[in-house]
C-alpha positions in Angstrom: 74.2 111.7 205.6 73.0 109.8 202.8 75.0 108.8 199.8 74.5 108.6 196.1 71.8 106.5 194.4 70.6 105.5 197.9 67.1 103.7 197.4 64.7 103.1 200.0 62.4 100.0 198.2 59.3 101.9 196.8 61.7 104.9 194.4 63.8 101.0 192.8 60.1 99.8 191.8 58.2 99.6 189.0 55.0 101.4 188.7 52.4 98.4 188.5 54.6 96.3 191.5 54.3 100.0 193.5 50.2 99.4 193.4 50.1 95.9 195.0 52.9 96.4 197.2 51.9 97.3 200.9 53.6 100.5 202.0 56.0 100.6 205.0 57.6 103.5 207.2 61.9 103.9 207.4 62.7 105.6 210.9 65.9 106.6 211.2 67.7 108.4 213.7 70.0 111.0 214.1 73.7 111.5 213.1 72.7 108.1 210.4 74.8 107.8 207.7 74.0 105.9 204.8 76.4 104.2 202.3 75.9 104.5 198.3 73.4 102.0 197.0 71.7 100.8 200.0 68.6 99.7 200.5 66.6 100.0 203.3 63.2 97.9 203.6 59.8 98.7 205.1 59.6 98.7 208.5 62.9 99.5 209.4 64.4 101.3 212.2 67.9 102.4 212.9 68.5 103.8 215.7 70.5 107.3 216.2 73.9 107.7 215.3 73.7 103.7 212.5 76.5 103.2 209.5 74.9 101.2 207.2 78.0 100.6 204.6 77.9 101.4 201.3 75.3 99.0 199.1 74.1 96.8 202.4 70.4 95.7 202.3 68.9 96.1 205.0 66.0 93.7 205.9 65.6 94.4 209.9 66.2 97.1 212.8 68.9 97.9 214.7 69.6 99.6 217.3 71.7 102.6 218.6 75.5 103.6 217.3 75.3 100.1 214.6 77.8 100.0 211.9 75.8 97.6 209.6 77.0 96.3 206.3 76.5 93.3 204.0 73.4 91.3 202.0 71.6 91.0 203.4 73.2 93.3 206.3 74.1 92.3 210.3 75.1 94.2 212.7 79.7 94.5 211.9 80.4 95.7 215.5 78.8 98.8 218.4 80.0 102.5 218.5 
């Protein structure tokens, strides 16, 4: 499930800047929940069942069952 106003990095960049940026992938496992206004940067992998808090900025990968929040995001606990 993805909350309102979820923004992978590439959706938010102006056209000129987007053409100069390198593209990467965002890989999400099954049953992930992404909070409103969360930003997930390129080349991040989230394992199955991860929960990303509202407004979090995810800059690195996290294992399955992680609860992630903050700017930059860090693991608050494992489920």
